[in-house]
N, C-alpha and C positions, 0 to 999 in steps of 0.2 A: 529403458526409460518409459514412463507412462504419463498420460495426461491425468491430472488430478481434478476432482470436482470442485469448482469454485462456488462457495456458498453465495446465495442470492438474498439480498434484502427483501423482506424483513426477517430473515432467519435469525433467531435470538443468539445463535453461536457467534455471530459477528460482533456481539456486544461483550464477549468474554475478554477480560484483560489478560494478556499473555504473560506467562511466567518467564523469568530469566532462564536463559540457556545455561546449564551448569556443566554440560559435557557436549562439546561441539561434535565429537565423533558420533554421538547418538542421533543427532539431527542432520548431519552432513548427507546422509543417504537420501534426504528429500530434495536436496538442492537441484540436481539435474532434472528431476520431475517438475520442480517449480519453474525452472527456466523453460522447459518444454511447454508447460501449461501457459505461462505468460506469453511466450512467443506465439503460440497457437491462437490465443485470444487477442493478439495484437495489443497487448498492454505494455506499459513502460516499467511497471513495478508490480510486485505481488508479495503481500505479507503472509506469513505462515497462518495467521488467523483466518485468512480468506479461504484456505484449503483445509480448515478444521484441524490445524496443528496449533495448539495454544501455547507456543513458546516464542520468545522475542527474537525473531529474525525475519529478514526479507531479502528478496532479490530484485534487481533492477538492471535495465540496459537502456540508456538514452541515446545510443548511437544510431545513426541512420542505417548502417549495414547490419545492425543487431549483432555486433561482434565484440562488445565491450561489457560483458556481464560483471556485475558487482554483487557480492553477498555481504550482508552486515548482520552480525550477531550482537544482541544486547545493545542496540543503538540508544544513544543518549544525546539529546540536543543540549549543548552546553551554553550556547548564546544565540540570540537572534537580534537582527536589526533591520530597520526599514520595513516597508510594506509594499507588496505587489498584489494586484487584483487580477486574477487570471482564471480562465475556464478550467473546470475540473470535470473529469468523468471518472468512472470507476467500474472495474470488471465485476464487482459485486452488486452494483446498483442497476446496471443494464445498459445495453447499447443505445446510443442516441440520447441518453439522459446526461445532461451536463448543466453547469451553472457557474457563475463567477463566485470565487471564494477569495477572501483576503488572507494572505499568508506573509510570513516574513520574507523579505527580499534576499537576505543573507543569513547564513547560520554557520555555526561550528558544531560538527558532529564528532562524537567519540563512539567507537565501536570495536568489535573484534572481527578479524578477517578469518578466512577458511583455515589458515595455518595456526589460528589461536593467538595471533599477535594483536595487541591493542593499538589502535591508530586514532589520530584526530585528522579531520578533513574540513576545510573551509569551502563552502558551496554557495552558489547564488543562482538566480534565474530558475530554469526548469529543474535543475538538480535539487535546489533547495525546496521547490514545490513538491517534488516527488518524495523526498525524504520526509517532509512533514506529513504528507498524505499517508505514507506507509507506517510511520510511527503512530499516527492517529489510529490506524487499524489495530496495531498492537495494543493500544489502550482502549479498544472497543468503541472507537469513534469513527463515524462515516463522514464524508465530505458534506453530505446533506445536513448534518447536525450544525454546520456553520451557517446555514441559511435561515431565513425568516420562517416562521410557522406557516405562512401562506405559501411560500415556495415549496416547503416540505410537503404540504398537503397536495399541491399540484403534481409533484413528482410521485407521491404515493398513488394518486389516482391514475397517472399515466402507466405506472407499473402494473396496477390491477387490470387496466385495460389490455395491456400486452399479454398478461397471463391468461385472461379470458379468451383472447384470440388464438392463443397457442394450442 
C-alpha cells in the first residue's frame, strides 16, 4: 500500500467531472491506497478525483475505530429530503478550514460495491453529509462552492497565507 497525493485547492484537476467506472477490476487496485491515504490524513471520506483518478468512486469510514470501510462505485443520489446545516472541512481545501454548508438531511443512494453488485442505501446525518460531499467531488464541486462569494474569498486568502508560510 502507498500514500497517494491529495490534490489541493485551487488545483484545476479538482474541477474535472469523473467518468463512470466501467470495469471495477481496473480501479480496485486503488482502493487500499485510498483508505491508507484517507486514514493517514484523518479524513472521513476520499473521492477518486481528490487523488487525480477521474473515475466515479469514493471510499469512506465514519466509525470511531476506523474499522468500517465503505467503497462506492458510480454513486447516484436517487432522492433527498430535509435540510441540515453542518460544518464541512475537506482534505483538498486544507486543515483548519471549514464552514457551514446546507445539505440534505436524508438521502437514498444507489451504487456498486467491490463485488460489482448494485445496492441502494438510505442514509441520514453524518453519512448523508459525507456522501453528498464525495459525490460533489466526483462532479468537480468543492464544499466552498456552496458558500457565499465573500466566504469563498476569505478562504482563498487564508489558503494563500498558509502557502506563503509553508
